[in-house]
N, C-alpha and C positions, 0 to 999 in steps of 0.2 A: 489727700495723700498722706501717708505715714512717713515721717523722717526717720531713717535708720542710720545711725552713726557707726562707721567702720573704724575700729581701732585695732592695734596689735592684739589686744586682749580678746577680741572676738574670734581670733584664729582664722579669719577670712583672708586668704592670699590676695594680693593685688594684681595678679596675672590670671587671666582666664575669662574675665567679664567684659562685655562691651559697654556696660553702664558706668563703670568706675575703675580706678587703678591705672595700670600701664598697659598699653597696646603696642606690640612689636610686629611690624609687617615685613621684617627682613631687610630693613634699611638702617641708615644712620639716624633716622628720626624716630623718637619715642613719643607716642601720644600719651599725655598725662591728664587724667580725668579725676579731678578732686570731688566733683559732684555731678548730678544729672538734672538739677532743677532748671526750669525755664519760666520766663515771665511773659512770653508771647504765645500766640496760638496760630502760627503761620499755617495757611490752608494747604501748603505743599510740604509740610514737615515730614521727613522720612521716618521718624520714630514716634509720631503722635504725641509729642511732648506738649507741655504747657498746662495752664490752670483748667482748661476744658478738655483735657485728654479723655478719650473713651476707654483707654486700655491700661494706662500707667497707674499703679497703686502705691508705689514706694519711691521716695526720693532718698538717694544715698549721699552721705557726706563722709569723706575720708579724713581721719585725723592727719593734720599737717605733718607732724614729725614722722609718723608711720609712712606716709606717702613719700616724703623727701628721702628717708632712709632707703626705701625700696628703689627709688629712682637712682640713688647713688650706686647701689649694687648693679642695677641694670646698665647704667652708663659705663661702669667699669668693665662689664662684659662686652659692651659694644666697641669700646676703644676711644680714640681721639675724635674730635670734631663731631660731637653728637648734638643734634638739635632736640630740645624738649619743647614740644608743641602742646600748650595747655588748651585742651578743647573739651567738649562735653556734648552729650546728646541733649543739649539745653544751652544755658548761658553761664559761662565760667565766672563772670563777675558777681554772680549770686554767692559764690563761695566767700565767706566772711574774712578769710585771711589770705586773699589772693596776692596782695603785694608782698606779704611775708613769705608766701610760697615761692614767688619769683626770686626773692633774695636767697632763699634756701637753695634753689636750683642753680643760682649764679655762683654759689660757693662750691659746687661739685666739680672736681677735676674731670677734664675731658668734655664738659658741656661748653660748646662754643656759641650756641645760639639759643635764645629763649623767645618763642613766639606764642601768640594767644589768639584764639578765635573769639569774636564778640559781636553781638547785634548792636552794640553802641548805646543802648538806652540807659545804661547805668554808669556811663562815663561822665565824669565831671572834670573841670580843670584840676581840682585837688587830687582826684584819683589818677589822672594822667601823670601828674607830677610824682605821685607816690610810686607808680609803676616805672616811671623813668628812673627815679632814684634807686629803685630796687634792682634795675638792670634788665628790664624787658627790652628786647630788640625790635620786635615787630608785632603789630596788631593786624589780623586779617578781619576786616570789617564786613559783616553780612549786611549789605545795603542793596536792596533789590529794585528800588524806584525812587525818583526824586519828586514825582508828582505827589502832592500831599494825600489826595484821596486814594490813589492806588497804593501808595506806601502804607497807609493805614489798613487797607484791605489785606495786603500781603503780610502785615504783622498780626492780623487777626484780633486786634484790640483797639478800642476807640481812642485810648489815650496816647497812642503812638504819635510822636512829633518828629517828623523827618527833618524839619529845620534845625531842631536841637541836635539830632544825630549828625547832620551835615556840619554843624558848627563844631562839634566834638571831633569830627574827622579832620577839620582844618587845624584844630589844636594839636592833634596827634602828629599831623604832617609837619607842624612847626616845631615840634619837640625833637629830642634825640631818638624817639621811637619811630621806626619806619612804619609806613601805612600801605597796606594792600587792600584794595576794595574788591570784595568777593561776592558779587551778586549771583543768585541762582537764576538762570534764564529759563523762563516758563513759556514755551511756545504759545503764541496767541494771547498772552496776558501782558507781559512787560517788554515786548519787542521794541517799542519806541523809546523805552527808558534806558536801554543798554548804551546807545550812542551818547545820551546825556551823561551817564555815569562815566563813560570814557573821557568825555570832555572835562567833567568835574575832577576826575583823578589827575588829569594833566594840569588843570588850573591850580589846584591846591598843592601841587608838588609831591604827590604820592610816589612811592617807589624810589627812594634815595639809594638803597642798597640792593633791593630785590625788585621784581616786576611790580608795577603799580596796580595791575589788575589780575585777578584770577577768576574768570567767569566760569561758573559751574553749570554742569548739565543736570537738568531736572530728571530724576529717576522715580519710578513708581515702586513702592515696597509694600509687602503684604500687610504690615501693621501700620504703614504710614498713611498720609493723607494726600489726595489728589484733587485739585480743583476740577469742577465739572467741565467736561468737554476737552480737557487737555490730554494730548497723546504725546508721550516722550519721544524725542528724536532718537535715531540711531547714532552711534558714535561717529560714523562717517558723515552724516548730515550735520552734526554739531561742529565737527572740526573743519570740514571742507566746504560747508555752505555758510553756516552762521558765523563762526569765528573768522573764517577767511574773508567773508564779506565785510565784517566790521574792521578787519585789518586794512583792507583796501580803502575803505571809507576814511579811516582815522589816521592811517600811516603809523599805527602803533602795533607792535607785535603782541598778539594775544594768545597764540598757541604756545603755552609755556610747558616746561618739562621739569621733572625733579632736579635735573642738573642745574636749572636756573637758581635753585636754592641750596646747591651744594650737597644734595642728598645722594648717598651712595648705597649700593647693595652691601649688606653686612650679614653675618651669620644670625639666624633667629634663635631666640631662647629654645632650649630643648623641649621637644613636644612631649606632653605627658600622656595623652590619650590618642587612640586612633578612631576614626569614624567607624561605627558598627560594633565597637568593643563593648562588652558588658562589664560593668565595674561596680564596686561597692563605694558608696559615698556617705558622708555625714552631713545632715542638714544643719546649717548654721544661721540662716536668716531668711527674711521674707523675699519673695521674688520681685522683679521689676514690674511684672504684669500679673493680673489675676490668675490664680491657679499655678503660679510658678514659685519655686523656692531656690535660694542660693545654697548650694552644697559644696563640700570640700573633699578633695582627694588628690594624693600625689603632689601636694604643694600647689594646687591650682584651684581656682573657683570654677564652678560649673553651674549654669542655669538649668534647672530641672523643670521641664514642662509637665503639665497635667499631674502634679504631685499633690496627693491628698494628705500626706503626712506633714505635720508641723515641726517635728523634731525627730532625732534618732538616726539610725543607720538605714539606708535603703539600697536596693539594687536598681541600677539604671543602665540604659543603653545610650551610648554617645551617638548623636545624629549629626553633629557638626563640630569640626575641629580645625577650621582654617585660622591661621595666624594666632594660634594659641588662645583662641576664643572658643569656649566649649559650651555646647548645648546638649542636653540629654533628655530622654523621656523616662519616666518611672517605669521600670520593667515589671 
């Protein structure tokens, strides 16, 4: 894959892309994506990330000062009690200045909570202390099984060490950083592991300020990966059969809501494009997948599919405009 660095000088806005920058879904929570690299090859990955990806050709890395400045502007628009959730279509800890980014976000007026998603493989006692000192409030740990063989299979790499990840989970829970364990439930694959993870979360003291678990529903995506033989549940089956059953078995509330995290509805950033609209855009960089380009228009980034041009101005038709994430096709 090619590493593409996004700085203010590139002229690429940090709103509009699902792969990098800032995502606003109309709440008090801002998703902050400094990079999109991943070190695992999970067989259920929704975006086909990792070293063995079949579709990804570019890894983006956003300049820290540029990203923090844009978050400052976004937080001012959102108002008080904003949560900055550092996530990625990959592993955020690959970003080389992650602790410094947390400290930058901590200094922004109105930001009350800083959380981060992680698969835990790059956590060390030293990094946990650095993130703690920088002001990180919570880590959402993607831990899908405690059985070593199954955990290795679900990570998609032979070197995955679930005992090390579990030890780092304990260290996080013992620090001032809160811990939320966030497994993806894959029907027919890790069913026996979910009760183990519930017990593990309780045993190590996860969830001091927020829920200790956030069990996620497996979904199938067009460019994602699906393990053979797995059929996604409906939301009704997931909530009222699986989560309800584990709640009854464990005595722990597992059907959590945005309100459990203090997330509120807030005005969304002004929309720049409408679905179906034909627009003029300027190509500014390589796309995330083969045949795609990153283009710019009206202060937003746009992923342009099936684009044969490597530079210059193009005409395109917007095919997706949800949550200020824009996808277009070369017209």
